[in-house]
C-alpha positions as CSV (number, residue, x, y, z in Angstrom):
1,X,-30.9,72.2,52.2
2,X,-34.3,73.1,53.6
3,X,-32.8,75.5,56.2
4,X,-31.0,77.3,53.5
5,X,-33.6,77.1,50.7
6,X,-37.2,76.8,51.8
7,X,-39.0,77.8,48.7
8,X,-39.7,75.2,47.4
9,X,-38.6,72.7,50.0
10,X,-36.2,70.0,49.2
11,X,-37.5,66.4,49.3
12,X,-35.2,63.4,49.1
13,X,-36.4,59.9,48.1
14,X,-33.9,57.0,48.0
15,X,-34.6,53.9,46.0
16,X,-32.4,50.9,45.4
17,X,-31.7,50.6,41.7
18,X,-28.1,49.3,41.5
19,X,-28.2,45.7,42.5
20,X,-25.3,43.2,42.9
21,X,-26.1,40.3,40.5
22,X,-24.0,37.8,42.5
23,X,-27.1,36.2,44.1
24,X,-28.6,35.7,40.6
25,X,-25.5,34.3,39.0
26,X,-24.3,31.9,41.7
27,X,-27.2,29.4,41.2
28,X,-26.3,29.1,37.5
29,X,-22.5,29.4,37.8
30,X,-22.1,27.0,34.9
31,X,-22.7,29.9,32.6
32,X,-19.5,31.6,33.9
33,X,-17.6,28.4,33.5
34,X,-18.9,28.1,29.9
35,X,-17.9,31.6,29.1
36,X,-14.4,31.0,30.5
37,X,-14.0,27.8,28.5
38,X,-15.0,29.6,25.3
39,X,-12.7,32.6,26.0
40,X,-9.8,30.3,26.5
41,X,-10.6,28.4,23.3
42,X,-10.7,31.8,21.5
43,X,-7.3,32.9,22.9
44,X,-8.8,35.3,25.5
45,X,-7.5,35.1,29.0
46,X,-10.6,35.5,31.2
47,X,-10.3,37.8,34.3
48,X,-13.2,37.6,36.7
49,X,-13.9,40.9,38.5
50,X,-17.0,41.8,40.5
51,X,-18.8,44.8,39.1
52,X,-21.4,46.9,40.8
53,X,-25.0,47.0,39.6
54,X,-26.6,49.2,37.0
55,X,-25.2,47.2,34.1
56,X,-27.4,45.6,31.4
57,X,-26.4,42.2,32.9
58,X,-27.5,43.1,36.4
59,X,-30.8,44.5,35.1
60,X,-31.5,41.4,33.0
61,X,-30.5,39.1,35.8
62,X,-33.0,40.7,38.2
63,X,-35.7,40.4,35.5
64,X,-35.2,36.6,35.5
65,X,-32.5,36.2,32.8
66,X,-29.1,35.5,34.5
67,X,-26.8,37.4,32.3
68,X,-23.2,38.0,33.4
69,X,-21.2,40.8,31.8
70,X,-18.7,39.6,29.2
71,X,-15.8,41.6,28.0
72,X,-15.9,44.1,25.1
73,X,-12.2,44.7,24.9
74,X,-12.5,48.3,25.9
75,X,-10.0,50.4,27.8
76,X,-10.3,53.5,30.1
77,X,-14.0,53.1,30.6
78,X,-16.0,56.2,31.3
79,X,-13.0,58.4,30.8
80,X,-11.8,60.9,28.3
81,X,-9.6,58.3,26.6
82,X,-12.1,55.4,26.4
83,X,-11.5,53.2,23.4
84,X,-12.0,49.7,22.0
85,X,-9.6,48.2,19.4
86,X,-11.4,46.6,16.5
87,X,-9.5,43.3,17.1
88,X,-10.9,43.2,20.7
89,X,-14.4,43.7,19.5
90,X,-14.0,40.9,17.0
91,X,-12.8,38.6,19.7
92,X,-15.8,39.5,21.8
93,X,-18.2,38.8,18.9
94,X,-16.4,35.4,18.4
95,X,-16.8,34.5,22.0
96,X,-20.5,35.4,22.0
97,X,-21.2,33.5,18.8
98,X,-19.4,30.4,20.1
99,X,-21.4,30.5,23.4
100,X,-24.6,30.8,21.5
101,X,-23.6,27.9,19.2
102,X,-22.6,25.7,22.1
103,X,-25.8,26.4,24.1
104,X,-27.9,25.8,20.9
105,X,-26.3,22.5,20.3
106,X,-26.7,21.3,23.9
107,X,-30.5,21.7,23.6
108,X,-30.8,19.4,20.6
């Protein structure tokens, strides 16, 4: 770029900002197992897929709060036809509420 456009010169700075959260989740893998158990109880078939960084879960995990990404029920992510059926959102809310309830009861 600088040989073609030298006024002003082009500078490039590369910073890591998209982190893989696997190293933060593996030591507390029981949280994945809990989520799977709750999903099955709620009638949701869990599918584990690795996702790259730059998700809320990855950011929170690297800030010290291990936080795997749970489903939202969406389809066609980041595309022109992205959508989430209401029923899927309701299932996601049910899963989160049950996880919170189970974790809250286990601390008593």
